[in-house]
N, C-alpha and C positions, 0 to 999 in steps of 0.2 A: 228221575231225568230229567223234566225240566231244567235244570241250572245246564245239565250234560250236552243237551240240543241249542243253550246259550252260549253254552262254554266253544263248543265245534261253533258255530256261525260267525264269534269274537272269532276263533283263530281264520275263518275263509277269510272274512273281509283285511284279516291285517296280510293273506295271503293276497288282496288285490288293491291289497290302498294307494293311491294315485290314481286308480282306473277307475272316474266317479261317473256316475249313470247320469243323464237327467234325460228328464221326460216330459215331452211336449205334445197336448190336449188339443185339438182344436173341433167345437162342438158345431155343429149345428143344423139347421134345419126347425123343426118339428110346428107345432104350431104359429106359432109369433115370428118364428125366422130369427133368433137372435143366435149369435154368433158369442161365443163363450171360449176363453182357453186358460186351461188349467195347466200348471207346472211342481214340478217336483227331483227335485237335483241328489242327489245324496251324500252330496256335502254341507246339507242341511238340517239330517237323519240322521240318528243312532245306528251307531254299529248292527245292532240288531235289525235294523227298519233299509237302511244299507242294502246288506245282502237278502234283506226278501226283494227292493225295489228289482236290482238284477234277475234274482230266482226268477220273479213273476215273469220278467219282462223276456227273458231266454224258454219259458213256459210259453209264453205268446209267442213266439216265434221272429221278434221288431226285426231280428239282423239276421235273421233268416232270408237264403235267395227268397223272390218271389214264387216259386211252385210251391215250396215248402210249408208257407203260411197258409193260415187257413182265416176264411171270412170273404165276401172277393167286394170288388165292384162295382155290381148291379145299380142302378139309378134305384133314389132309395122311394117310396109313397110319399105319397102330400106332405104328412106328417110325423112322419121317419126319421132320426139323428142319422147326421153323416158324419163321422169322426174322419181328420189327421192326427192318425200322429206319427210324434216325431220321435226318435230315443237315440243322446247320444250316449259312445259310451270307447273309449282308446279309441281318440282322434274318429273314428266313423261317424255313420252316420247313418241313416235308413227311417225315409215315412213309407208312411203306410194309410192307406185311403179305403176305409172300407162305412157298412151303413149298418145302422144297428139290426138291423134282422138277420143278417149275414154274414156278421164276428161270432170264431170261434168261443168257444164257453170259458175259454184262458182267455184271452181278451176282457171278454167283461169284466172277468172276476179283477184282474190289474188295475183296466178302467173304473171300477167300483170303490176297488184298495186305494187308488190315486186318490182320489175328489172325495172324498172321507179323511184320508190322512190332514191331521191339524198343520202340517209346514207345507200345503199346498197352496200355492196363492195362486188366483180366481182373477183375472178381471175381464169384463163384458165390453166385446169388441164391436157390437150392432147388431145390424141385422145383412142378414143374407139378401143379397139380388136377385129378385126373381124374372 
């Protein structure tokens, strides 16, 4: 069964070829106020992971119109992280600003997956102005 699912995803990927997905996450806040930038691009991923990146981005609603996205932009508490998530796909770009306490489960899952992926590039940008 696993091979069938993998073959299906590979077939999906070939239909998507040329439609790259790039995700950029800027995380700031927390107690230290550090700002980090995390990036992951489908062109650096295996076919299966590239399809997963696209699927998880879709599930999180990152390219959906603003009212359809879950998670709000309320002001974070003093020790809460805030995120600016940008997805670029098929020539379209969308940026979402959300706080960790108000983001959807789908977005939390996507961010966790991206941050743990071995092909992720992460940099420390510095401290967030207070």
